[in-house]
C-alpha positions as CSV (number, residue, x, y, z in Angstrom):
1,M,18.0,5.8,-14.7
2,S,17.5,5.1,-17.7
3,E,16.2,7.8,-20.3
4,Y,13.3,5.6,-20.9
5,L,12.2,5.0,-17.6
6,K,12.3,8.8,-16.9
7,N,10.0,9.3,-20.0
8,V,7.3,6.2,-18.8
9,E,7.6,7.7,-15.5
10,A,6.5,11.4,-17.0
11,A,3.8,9.5,-18.3
12,E,2.5,8.3,-15.4
13,A,2.6,11.1,-13.8
14,E,0.9,12.9,-16.5
15,V,-1.7,10.2,-16.3
16,K,-2.2,10.4,-12.7
17,A,-2.7,14.1,-12.5
18,A,-5.4,13.6,-15.8
19,K,-7.2,11.3,-13.1
20,K,-6.8,14.0,-10.6
21,Q,-8.7,16.5,-13.1
22,L,-11.6,13.8,-14.4
23,Q,-12.5,13.2,-10.2
24,Q,-12.1,17.1,-9.8
25,A,-14.1,17.6,-12.7
26,E,-17.1,15.0,-11.4
27,R,-16.7,16.0,-8.1
28,A,-17.8,19.8,-9.3
29,K,-20.7,18.8,-11.7
30,K,-21.6,16.3,-8.2
31,K,-21.9,19.9,-6.1
32,E,-23.3,21.5,-8.5
33,I,-26.5,19.2,-8.9
34,N,-27.0,19.0,-5.3
35,A,-26.8,23.0,-5.1
36,A,-29.5,23.2,-8.1
37,A,-32.0,20.4,-6.5
38,K,-31.5,22.2,-2.7
39,K,-33.1,25.6,-5.1
40,L,-35.8,23.1,-6.6
41,Q,-36.6,21.7,-3.4
42,A,-36.4,25.1,-1.8
43,A,-38.9,26.1,-4.8
44,R,-41.4,23.1,-3.5
45,D,-41.3,23.6,-0.4
46,D,-42.6,27.4,-0.9
47,V,-45.5,26.3,-2.4
48,Y,-46.6,22.7,-1.3
49,R,-45.5,23.2,2.4
50,P,-47.7,25.6,5.1
51,R,-46.2,28.7,5.6
52,N,-48.0,29.1,8.8
53,S,-50.4,27.0,11.3
54,F,-52.4,27.8,14.1
55,A,-54.9,25.7,16.4
56,G,-55.0,23.0,13.5
57,I,-55.6,25.2,10.7
58,D,-52.5,25.0,8.0
59,L,-51.9,28.2,5.7
60,Y,-50.4,27.7,1.9
61,L,-49.9,30.0,-0.7
62,D,-53.4,30.2,-1.9
63,H,-55.8,28.1,0.4
64,L,-55.9,27.1,3.9
65,E,-56.3,23.3,5.2
66,Y,-58.0,21.9,8.0
67,N,-59.7,19.1,9.2
68,Q,-58.7,17.3,5.9
69,R,-60.6,19.9,3.6
70,S,-59.3,22.4,1.6
71,Y,-60.3,26.6,1.6
72,R,-59.3,28.6,-1.1
73,L,-57.9,32.0,-0.1
74,D,-59.1,35.2,-2.2
75,Q,-59.9,39.1,-1.7
76,S,-63.1,37.8,-0.4
77,V,-62.1,36.1,2.9
78,Q,-62.7,37.8,6.2
79,T,-61.1,36.9,9.7
80,D,-62.7,37.5,13.1
81,L,-60.3,37.1,16.2
82,R,-62.5,37.8,20.0
83,I,-61.1,36.9,23.3
84,R,-63.7,36.3,26.0
85,D,-62.9,32.8,28.1
86,K,-61.0,31.8,25.4
87,L,-60.0,33.0,21.8
88,Y,-62.1,32.3,19.3
89,L,-60.8,32.7,15.7
90,T,-63.2,32.5,12.7
91,I,-62.4,32.8,9.3
92,S,-64.8,32.9,6.2
93,T,-63.6,31.7,2.8
94,P,-65.2,31.0,-0.3
95,D,-65.5,27.6,0.1
96,G,-67.0,27.4,4.0
97,I,-66.4,29.1,7.2
98,I,-63.7,28.0,9.9
99,N,-64.2,28.4,13.6
100,V,-61.5,27.2,16.1
101,D,-60.8,28.4,19.5
102,A,-57.2,28.3,21.7
103,D,-55.8,29.2,24.7
104,K,-55.8,33.2,25.5
105,K,-52.1,33.1,25.9
106,S,-52.0,32.3,22.1
107,E,-53.1,36.2,21.4
108,S,-49.9,37.0,19.5
109,K,-49.6,33.7,17.7
110,A,-53.1,34.1,16.6
111,D,-52.7,38.0,15.4
112,I,-49.4,37.0,13.0
113,F,-51.6,33.6,11.5
114,V,-54.9,36.4,10.8
115,G,-52.2,38.9,9.3
116,D,-50.8,35.9,7.1
117,V,-54.1,34.8,5.9
118,L,-55.2,37.8,4.8
119,S,-51.9,38.5,3.1
120,A,-52.3,35.5,1.3
121,A,-55.9,36.3,0.5
122,A,-54.8,39.3,-1.2
123,H,-52.3,37.8,-2.6
124,G,-52.0,34.5,-2.6
125,R,-53.1,33.4,-6.6
126,E,-50.1,35.6,-7.9
127,N,-47.7,34.2,-5.2
128,Y,-48.9,30.6,-6.3
129,E,-48.1,31.2,-10.1
130,R,-44.8,32.7,-8.8
131,G,-44.1,29.5,-6.8
132,L,-45.0,27.3,-9.8
133,Q,-43.0,29.1,-12.3
134,A,-40.1,28.7,-9.9
135,I,-40.3,25.0,-9.6
136,D,-40.1,24.3,-13.3
137,A,-37.4,27.3,-13.3
138,A,-35.3,25.2,-10.6
139,S,-36.3,21.6,-12.4
140,N,-35.0,23.1,-16.1
141,E,-31.9,23.8,-14.3
142,V,-31.3,20.6,-12.8
143,Q,-31.8,19.4,-15.8
144,T,-29.8,21.7,-17.8
145,I,-26.8,20.7,-15.2
146,E,-26.7,17.1,-15.3
147,N,-26.8,17.1,-19.3
148,D,-23.8,19.5,-19.4
149,R,-21.3,17.3,-18.9
150,R,-18.5,18.9,-21.5
151,Q,-16.1,19.6,-18.6
152,I,-16.3,15.8,-17.6
153,E,-16.1,14.6,-21.0
154,D,-13.0,17.1,-21.8
155,A,-11.2,15.9,-18.7
156,A,-12.0,12.0,-19.7
157,A,-10.6,12.9,-23.0
158,V,-7.5,14.2,-21.9
159,L,-7.0,11.2,-19.8
160,K,-7.6,9.2,-22.8
161,D,-4.5,11.1,-24.4
162,K,-2.3,10.7,-21.5
163,E,-3.0,6.8,-21.0
164,D,-2.7,6.7,-24.9
165,A,0.7,8.2,-24.9
166,L,1.7,6.0,-22.0
167,Q,0.9,2.9,-24.0
168,Y,2.8,3.5,-26.9
169,L,5.8,4.2,-24.4
170,I,5.2,0.7,-23.5
171,D,4.2,-0.8,-26.7
172,T,7.4,0.8,-28.9
173,A,10.1,-0.4,-25.8
174,A,12.8,-2.1,-27.1
175,P,13.7,-5.4,-25.7
176,H,16.1,-4.0,-22.8
177,E,13.5,-1.1,-22.5
178,V,11.0,-3.6,-21.2
179,D,13.4,-5.4,-19.1
180,L,14.1,-2.1,-17.1
181,L,10.3,-1.5,-17.0
182,N,9.5,-5.3,-15.7
183,E,12.6,-4.7,-13.5
184,R,11.3,-1.8,-12.0
185,N,7.5,-2.4,-11.4
186,R,8.5,-5.2,-9.6
187,K,10.5,-3.4,-7.1
188,Q,7.0,-0.8,-6.9
189,K,5.6,-4.0,-6.7
190,K,7.3,-4.9,-3.5
191,Q,7.9,-1.9,-1.9
192,K,5.3,-2.4,0.8
193,L,6.9,-5.2,1.5
194,I,10.3,-3.8,2.2
195,I,8.8,-2.7,5.6
196,G,8.1,-6.8,6.3
197,G,11.7,-7.3,5.1
198,V,13.4,-5.2,7.1
199,A,11.1,-5.5,10.0
200,G,11.3,-9.3,10.0
201,V,15.2,-8.8,11.0
202,L,14.2,-7.1,14.2
203,L,12.2,-9.9,15.1
204,I,15.0,-12.7,14.0
205,A,17.3,-10.7,16.0
206,G,14.8,-10.5,18.8
207,L,14.9,-14.2,19.0
208,S,18.4,-14.9,18.9
209,S,18.9,-12.3,22.1
210,L,16.1,-13.8,23.4
211,F,17.8,-17.5,23.1
212,G,20.8,-17.2,22.7
213,K,20.7,-17.8,19.3
214,K,22.5,-15.9,16.0
215,P,20.2,-15.9,13.3
216,E,21.7,-18.1,10.3
217,S,20.1,-16.0,7.7
218,Q,17.9,-12.9,7.3
219,P,14.0,-13.6,6.6
220,S,12.5,-12.1,3.4
221,S,8.7,-11.7,5.5
222,A,7.4,-11.5,8.7
223,A,7.0,-15.1,9.4
224,V,8.9,-16.9,11.8
225,P,9.3,-20.2,12.1
226,A,6.3,-22.6,13.6
227,A,8.9,-24.1,15.6
228,E,10.3,-21.0,17.3
229,K,6.9,-19.8,18.2
230,E,6.2,-22.8,19.9
231,T,9.2,-22.6,21.9
232,V,8.3,-19.2,23.0
233,K,4.9,-20.6,24.4
234,E,6.5,-23.2,26.2
235,E,9.1,-20.6,27.7
236,T,6.1,-18.9,29.4
237,K,3.8,-21.0,29.7
238,Q,4.2,-21.4,33.4
239,E,4.9,-17.9,34.2
240,P,2.6,-16.4,36.5
241,V,3.2,-12.7,35.2
242,K,1.8,-13.7,31.9
243,E,-1.7,-11.8,32.1
244,E,-0.4,-8.9,34.1
245,V,2.0,-8.3,31.3
246,K,-0.5,-8.4,28.6
247,E,-2.0,-5.4,30.4
248,E,0.7,-3.3,29.7
249,V,0.6,-4.2,25.5
250,K,0.0,-0.7,23.5
251,E,-2.9,-0.9,21.4
252,E,-2.9,-1.8,17.7
253,P,-3.2,0.7,15.0
254,K,-6.4,1.6,13.8
255,E,-8.3,0.4,10.7
256,E,-8.3,2.7,7.3
257,P,-12.5,2.9,7.1
258,A,-14.0,1.5,4.3
259,E,-15.9,4.0,3.1
260,Q,-14.5,7.6,2.0
261,P,-15.7,11.0,3.1
262,A,-18.5,12.8,0.8
263,E,-16.6,15.9,0.8
264,E,-13.2,16.3,-0.5
265,P,-11.0,17.7,2.0
266,A,-9.2,20.3,1.2
267,D,-5.8,19.1,0.9
268,G,-7.0,16.5,-0.6
269,I,-6.5,13.8,2.2
270,R,-8.8,12.4,4.3
271,P,-8.8,12.8,7.9
272,E,-9.2,9.0,8.5
273,F,-6.8,8.1,5.8
274,R,-4.0,10.3,7.2
275,E,-4.8,9.1,11.0
276,A,-4.5,5.4,9.5
277,M,-1.0,6.5,8.3
278,E,0.4,8.0,11.9
279,S,-0.9,4.9,13.5
280,Y,1.3,3.0,11.0
281,E,3.9,4.9,11.7
282,E,3.4,5.5,15.3
283,F,3.2,1.2,16.0
284,F,6.6,0.7,14.2
285,D,8.0,3.5,16.3
286,E,6.7,1.5,19.4
287,Y,8.4,-1.5,17.7
288,I,11.8,-0.5,17.1
289,A,11.7,1.0,20.5
290,F,10.6,-2.4,22.2
291,M,13.5,-4.2,20.1
292,K,16.5,-2.0,21.3
293,T,15.0,-3.4,25.2
294,V,15.1,-6.9,23.8
295,E,18.7,-6.0,23.2
296,E,19.3,-4.8,26.7
297,D,17.1,-7.3,28.6
298,S,16.5,-10.5,26.7
299,T,16.0,-12.8,30.5
300,S,13.2,-10.8,31.5
301,P,9.8,-12.4,31.0
302,E,7.7,-9.5,30.8
303,I,9.9,-8.8,27.8
304,L,9.7,-12.2,26.3
305,M,5.6,-11.9,26.5
306,K,5.5,-8.5,25.1
307,Y,7.9,-9.6,22.3
308,Y,5.1,-12.5,21.5
309,D,2.1,-10.1,21.3
310,Y,4.4,-7.3,19.0
311,L,4.8,-10.3,16.4
312,E,0.7,-10.5,16.4
313,Q,0.4,-6.9,16.1
314,Y,3.1,-6.6,13.7
315,T,1.5,-9.5,11.2
316,E,-2.0,-7.8,11.2
317,T,-0.3,-4.4,10.9
318,M,1.7,-5.6,7.7
319,E,-1.6,-7.4,6.4
320,K,-3.2,-4.0,6.3
321,L,-0.5,-1.9,5.0
322,D,-0.5,-4.7,2.1
323,A,-4.6,-4.3,2.1
324,I,-4.2,-0.6,0.6
325,D,-5.6,0.0,-2.6
326,E,-2.8,2.6,-3.9
327,S,-5.3,3.4,-7.0
328,E,-8.1,4.5,-5.1
329,L,-6.0,7.0,-3.4
330,S,-5.8,10.9,-4.4
331,Y,-2.6,12.4,-5.4
332,E,-1.8,13.7,-2.6
333,E,-2.9,10.4,-0.4
334,D,-0.5,8.7,-2.8
335,M,2.3,11.0,-1.6
336,L,2.0,10.9,1.9
337,Y,1.7,7.1,1.7
338,L,4.9,6.3,-0.1
339,E,6.5,9.5,2.5
340,T,5.1,7.4,5.6
341,L,7.0,4.0,4.0
342,N,10.2,6.0,3.0
343,R,9.8,7.2,6.9
344,I,9.5,3.6,8.0
345,N,11.9,1.7,6.2
346,K,14.8,4.1,7.4
347,K,13.8,3.8,10.7
348,L,13.9,0.2,10.5
349,Y,17.2,0.1,8.6
350,E,18.7,2.1,11.2
351,A,17.6,-0.2,13.9
352,A,18.4,-3.3,12.2
353,Q,22.6,-1.7,11.4
């Protein structure tokens, strides 16, 4: 590799690393905001949600609510809990008297409720004021965190510098360096299609084994000529075992989920992405093993039907691989992606020889 391409790839690696740092800064900021928002919600709940309830009475920091009315709590509040045929509770407040009855079995719950009411009556107002202050403090914290984007801005500035440095290398390249770079880019763009070419060799070799022909040339894609597809269909149309064999065909590789998980995985690789890569590799392992059986037994109608089904699965798998947007992958996912493609390529080349 030329010194120029080494410099370009080093600059590209720095850009990728800077992008990852920016993503991490954005995720860290999001987590920080979420934590502060939860703290704010807890402060609001402390003030605006009931702290206890009994027989339709809701107890808040500084008041009671019963039958859609509000009753203030202060040191003048009195309670009376009696048990006869039922449990009777009376609460006297500055805004009126509350009378309720309940089952005698709820006595322990009533005792706790009365204790909470008297505690709120003694300290409710100051607790309410402290609650409002906690809400203000939590709200200000959320706003401060949202406004403080220095870490993200610093990471974005580093990324801009790295992108500018890479662009400078490209803009100042000599003509022969431009040719080298264009050639490298073409190879990278076609990297995913290498699998298609090599696997296509196995496909055409399989057809030759099935119909006793030698391939005149190697295909550049996964496509099989329509005439040959029709021949496969015609030859298998009268076979009685067609439906029975189809049941033996293994399931297609799992398709990647459309959305990414909300939480960043610890190793930088989403579980669904790892499973997708594993399923693609497993498919090609099965595909290669099947193509070897074609060479050993090319007269069986079961083999013929399996071949046609694998042809359809192969085309769909290649479409899914080509549809992966590498720009949306994390650094670890990108590495796993390339490693998986390299392993598949190696297996296919070995099988094609």
